N, C-alpha and C positions, 0 to 999 in steps of 0.2 A: 696359517694366520697366527700370532700372535695376539692375543686382545686382552689385555690390563683389568679389565674391570665386565662385571655381567653385564652394566648398564650398555658399554659400547659394544659387548655381544649384541646386544637385541638392535643397539640401533645400526649395526653393521648386515645383519640377517634380514633387519627390515628392508635395509636400502638395496637387497635384492631384486624387489621388484619395483620397475619401475611405475607402473600402475598404482601399486598403494605410495610411492613417493608423491608422485602428482596430485594422488588424490589426497594425501595428508596437506601438502601446499595450499591446492584450493581448499579445503576444509578452513586451515589456519586465515586464507584470505576472508571468507565468507565470517568465521566467528570472529574477526578484525571489523568487518563491516556493523557487524551487529551490534559492537562493543561502539564504535566511532559514529554510530547513526545520527544521533544528534548533533553531531560533527561537521557530518559529509557530509550531510542529504541537503539538497538544494532547499526545501520547505518542509516545514514540519507539519505534516500530512492532518495532522489533528487539532492542530491552532486554527479557530474559524476567520481568525483574522485574516490570513496570509490566503484563503481557499476561496475562491469566485463560483458559484454554478453555471457560469457562460464559458468558463474553461473546459468545463466535461466533456466527456470522451472523446479526447481530440488524440489523434493518431499519432504513435509515436514519429518523432521528429520536430513536431509542431512546435512554434515559435510564438511568443505572447509578447506582445506590445504594450509601450504606454498609449495609454487612453489615446485618441485624436482630439484636438480643440474643436468648439462646436461654437458655433454664435447664432442666434437668432435674433432675425430682423421683421417686427414688424410696421406697418403702416397703414393708414386709412387714406381712403381714395375719395375727394369729392368728385363724381362726374357733372359734365357739363348738363345742362337743361337737356337739348333738344341731342345729344349724344356725340356732337360734333367738337372738335379741337381738343388739348391735353389737358386730361384729369387733372387735378391735384392733390399731391403727396403730403399729404399732413403725420402730425404725430409719430413721427418715425422715432423706432424704443427700438436700442439693442441692448442683448442681451445675452451671458455664457462666457465663456473665458475674453482674456483680452486676446482677441483673435478677430482679425477684419474691424479692427478700432478705425471709426470714423467713415464705415463704408453708408451711401446713399444712393440712390435710382431714383430715376425720373420716367414716365410713362411718354410715349407718342401712340396719338390715336390715328387711326385708320376709320374705313366704311364700316357699316353693319356693327357698330359696337366692339371692333378690334383693337387689341393694345399691344404695343410690342412692349417691352421692358428695354430700359438699358438702364447699364451702371454705371459710372462716374469712376474713373480712373483709379486704383489703386494698387500701390505694390504687392499689397498680398494676395490680390483676385487673379491665380494664377492657376493655371492648369496642374502644376505640381505642388499646389499648395492646398486646392478645393478638391478633396475628393468626390462627393456628392452634394446635391440639394434637396432638400426637401419642401416642396410647393405645397403650402395649406390654407386654410380660412378663406378659400374662394367660395361665392355663393353656389347654391345649386344650378344647374344647366349650365353650368361654363363647360366652355371646353378649350383643353389645353392639346396639342399637337404633337407635343415633344415631350421625351421623358417617359415612366412607365407607370401605370395611375394604379394604386392600391384597391385592390377588390374591396366592393362596399362600403370607403369611403373617400372624401372629395381629398386624396393626397397623391402629390406624383412627385416621385422618385427623379432626379434630372443628374445628369454628367452636366460637367463644365463645358461643351459644347452644348447640349440642350439650352442651358441659363444664358448663352451668349448668343442667342436665337431662339429666345423664349416671346412667345405671341400666346395671349387667350382671347378668347371673345366670350363677353358678356351675354346674356338672355337678354330679349328684349324688356322683359317687366322685370329688371335687376334694378335695384334703388339707386339711389343719389347716390347714397354711403356706403362705399364697402371697405372690409377688409384683405389683406396681403400680410402674408407670413411668408419669411424664408428663413431654412436653418443650416447653415451650412456647416457641412461636416468635414474636419479637414482630413489631411492623410495623417497615415498611423505617425508613431515617434519610434524611437529608438528601441529595439528588442533590450526587453527587461527580462525576458527567461525563456527557456527550451524544455518543453516534455521528450527529454533524451528516448522515455519509453511509455509518451501516450498519457493520458489521464484516463480516471474511471468517472464513473456519474455523477459523484459529487464534487470534481474537478478538480481530486488530489493528485499532484503528481506520483504517478504507478512505481518510477524508482525510487523515491523517498518513503514512498507505503511500502516498499517490499524492502529497505534496509531497516523502517522501524519494525516491518513484521518478522525480518530473520533474528531482529534483536530480543523482542518477546519470546519468538517460538525456542530459540536455543536455550535462552536463561530459565525457560520455563522447565526444558528437559533436563538441563543440567542440576536443576534445584530438585526436582522429581526424583532423579537416575540416584543423586547423592542420599535420598531422604531412603529412598526404597532400601537401598546397597545398607544401608546402614541400619537399618531395621532388619533387613532378610540376615545379614552377618549377625547380627547378635541372636534372632529365632535361630538358624544354622549351629552356628556355635554350641548352644546354650541345648538343643533338640542331639548333639552329637556326643558330645560333651558326658552330660549325665544320664541320656536314656532313658528306659522308663519309659514311668507315666509322663515326664517332661515329654520325649520323641515323641510318644503317642500323639500326645495333646496338639504340636505346633505340626505332625504330618499329617493327623485329619483335618485341622484348619488349612491347611496347604492346597490338600486334595478339593476341599468343598469350595474356596475361591477357585480353585483351576478348572473347575467342573463346568464353570461361566466363562464365555468369553469374556475378554477386557473390554472391549466395546461396550459391553451389555452391561456390566459392573457400574463402570464410568458413567453410564447414560442414567441410570438408577437412581445413582447417587447427585449426581448435578440435578436431575430433576426433582430432586426432595432439597437441595440446598441453595440451586439457582445457580449465574453463572457469577464469574470471577477467577482473577488468578487465582485466591487461595483452594477455590472450591478445585477448580483444575489440578493443581499441585497433590492435593487429598488424594482426587477421584484415580491418578496415575498409578500415584503410590500406594495405594489398597488392590490396583488390577498389577502390579509389578513387584512388589517384596517377595512374592511365595516364590517367584522364579529365582532369586537370590539365594533363597532359606535352603530352598531344595538342594543347588550345587554347591552351597558352602558345608552342609551337612553329609554331602556325599564326601566331598573331600576330605570335611574333619573326621570322618570315620576312619580313613585308612591312618590316619595320621596320630588318632589317641592312642593307637594302636603300638607306638614306634617309641624307640628306648629313652628316646630325651624328656618324652611327656612324662614318663616312670620317673626321669630322674630328675625332675621338674615336682615330681610331689615329694618323692623321697626327701628333698632339700625343704620342704613345707612351705612350698608356696602357694599362695591364694590359688581359688579355682579361677578367678577372674584374670589374674595376672596370666595363668600357665592359657586361658582361653584366647585373650585379647594378645599379651606379650609373646607366644611359642606358637599357637597352632594357628592365629590369626595370617600370622606372615607368612606361612607355607599357602593357605588360601587365597592370597592374593594374586596372583598369575592370571588364574580361572577367572577369579572375581573383577580384575581390572576388563578379560575380554568380555563377558556378559555384560559389563557396564558398559562399556564401547557400544557394543552392538544394540542395547535396548534404548540407549539416548534415540538411536535412530527411532526406534518403535514408538519413544515416548513422543518424541515431533510428531511422528504419524498419528497417532492418537492423537491430539491435539489439536491438528490440523482438522481431524475428522469430525470430531464434536463441534468445533468451531463450524465447519462447514455447515452441522446439520443445526446450529445457530443456540448449542447448548454449551459452549465451551465458555471464550471470553465474549465480553460487552464490546460496541461498536469502540468505546474510547479507548481500549486497550488492544490495539491492530496487533493481528498474526499472520502470516500465509496462510490459514483455513480460513479465516474471515475474509481475505482475500480475495479466495478464491468463487466464494460462495456470493460476495456480493458482485460480482463480475461471470457471474455462470447466466445470468439475464440474460447479457449482450452477446454469447458467444455464438447465436444465431443471428442478429442483429447487425451482423458487420464491423464489432468492435470486440474480436475475440480477444485481443492482447491485452483484457480487463484482468479476464482469467488467466490466461495461459501462460503468462508470465509468472506471476506470483506459482502457477501451477510449475513452469520449469525450473524457479528458485527452490521450492521445495523440494522437486526432483533430485537435485543435484545435492543438496545438501545430504540428503538420506544416502544417494549414493557415494557419495565421499564419506561417510561414517561407517557404510557396512564394506566398504572396498580396505578403509585401516584398520575397523576389525577383524576382518577375516586374514590379514595380513597379524594383525597383532597375534589374533591364534594359534597361528602355522608357526610362530615364533617362539610365542611362550609355552606351547605344550609341545615337546620333542617328539610326540608320538604322531603328530601330525603331521610333520616334515613331509613335504613331497620330493 
């Protein structure tokens, strides 16, 4: 098949692998989600005005509703002298939302200081408008046969049916003036938010947190790889072109850095400099630039022996022009493949540092910090807090590696299957 440009040839050969094409499409979606996170996220997970601790550790698919209306009805009871007859209800006070306005009640007396509560007719006093009622402020020793009593407190939770059949018995030593309080809790309002992927321990929406985490992780990895590849390219070209002392110094420095694991170098640097986006980028650059320098030097050593370099020297072109205008162009295919693969390594390294508490602060989320914050809930019945950011990290790294692996095969004819 005739292909009229190298770019179209690369695309055609890349498309031969369906797995790589799917990985590239998914990677584009992931990057788009990260870039558009402030726009498409249902919540800003790091805006304290949008987060409520009461929404913490909700399972995926949980819904949040408007706060139900509440109304508190307080009254004083004037009991008869002999305990017979109906007591007088005075000083009735309503407080709370504009809910059950004008509600009042009366008491019907029975023998042995027992009283039945009878509420006057009210259009909103129905089973579908009243979710529960708290009964409070009754004296010690009172007996309430309905509802559920709160442990160690004189407070009862009543259903609507309990309220309609409410009776209580005061002790023999009850004073002539008593208090009683009802708190009416309305049914929940309209659904205002759905936690599709659940929430974490601070009440943040996990889907929004993952979107913002992808944004930080991908941007940080791209920035660090760009800087590291630029520094490594300069060092590798200088070592190959000038040779001698320059090459010896560059290579010994590369050997020294590569003798330590990258994670160890990053941990030592961040332990001294502290957390922060800039410090994490610096740590990743310091750990990765020798890889680019060694690769570029190896490719450039073969290029400097070719005729076009000798021709450029004969034309009087400057060393900088030859290195960056002639030799560097022929190093680009290998450099692009390495940079693509190193993006995944940078994301993994940043996630590891954040998981260990040395990477980004809490105010600058990443996938690693999200995994770390949910680690304590793995064995407590809320695994999604840590597992879902881990799945997002796994998908991102896997897609980048698949794309990079296919690019390596396409740009290096010797590796073609």
